[in-house]
C-alpha positions in Angstrom: -7.5 25.1 -39.0 -5.7 24.2 -35.8 -2.5 26.1 -35.0 -0.8 22.8 -34.1 0.2 20.3 -36.8 -1.4 17.2 -35.1 -0.6 13.7 -36.6 -2.9 10.8 -35.9 -1.2 7.9 -34.0 -2.5 4.4 -34.5 -1.3 1.7 -32.1 -0.5 -1.7 -33.5 -2.3 -3.9 -31.0 -0.8 -7.1 -32.4 2.7 -5.8 -32.1 2.2 -4.6 -28.6 0.8 -8.0 -27.6 3.9 -9.7 -29.1 6.2 -7.3 -27.2 4.4 -8.0 -23.9 4.8 -11.7 -24.4 8.4 -11.6 -25.7 11.5 -13.1 -24.1 13.0 -9.6 -23.6 9.9 -8.6 -21.6 10.3 -11.7 -19.4 14.0 -10.9 -18.9 13.1 -7.3 -17.9 10.4 -8.2 -15.4 12.5 -11.0 -14.0 15.4 -8.6 -13.4 13.1 -6.3 -11.4 11.8 -9.2 -9.4 15.4 -10.4 -8.7 16.3 -6.9 -7.4 13.3 -6.9 -5.1 14.0 -10.5 -3.8 17.6 -9.5 -3.1 16.4 -6.5 -1.0 14.2 -8.8 1.0 16.9 -11.2 2.0 16.9 -14.9 2.6 13.7 -16.9 2.1 12.3 -14.9 -0.8 12.3 -16.3 -4.3 11.3 -15.2 -7.8 8.7 -17.1 -9.8 8.1 -16.6 -13.5 5.0 -17.0 -15.6 6.1 -16.8 -19.3 2.8 -17.9 -20.6 0.4 -15.4 -19.2 -2.8 -14.6 -21.0 -1.8 -11.1 -22.1 1.8 -10.7 -20.9 4.7 -12.3 -19.1 4.8 -12.1 -15.3 7.3 -12.4 -12.5 6.6 -12.3 -8.8 8.5 -12.5 -5.5 7.1 -14.9 -2.9 8.1 -16.2 0.4 9.8 -19.6 0.4 10.3 -20.3 4.1 8.2 -20.0 7.3 10.7 -17.4 8.6 10.3 -15.3 5.5 6.5 -15.6 5.7 6.6 -14.4 9.3 9.1 -11.6 8.5 6.8 -10.4 5.7 3.8 -10.6 8.0 5.5 -8.6 10.8 7.4 -6.1 8.7 5.7 -5.8 5.3 9.1 -6.7 3.8 7.8 -7.2 0.2 5.9 -4.0 0.2 8.9 -2.0 1.5 11.2 -3.7 -1.0 9.0 -2.5 -3.9 9.2 1.2 -2.9 
């Protein structure tokens, strides 16, 4: 017999799937994306994808030519994530 009292853990896949597609999860990822966009400055916007195949998604994209060039020259989005 093992010296540790090990319990078996069974993950509820359906429940996890519901959690990953919930409004709360969308609010959480959108909050993180908004923080990143604010660190980048003008010309960066947040897009949301609430109906992803397995989970909700949010991303930060460039909205102007100036922001696109800024990101190209300085890796602004990458630096804002760190």
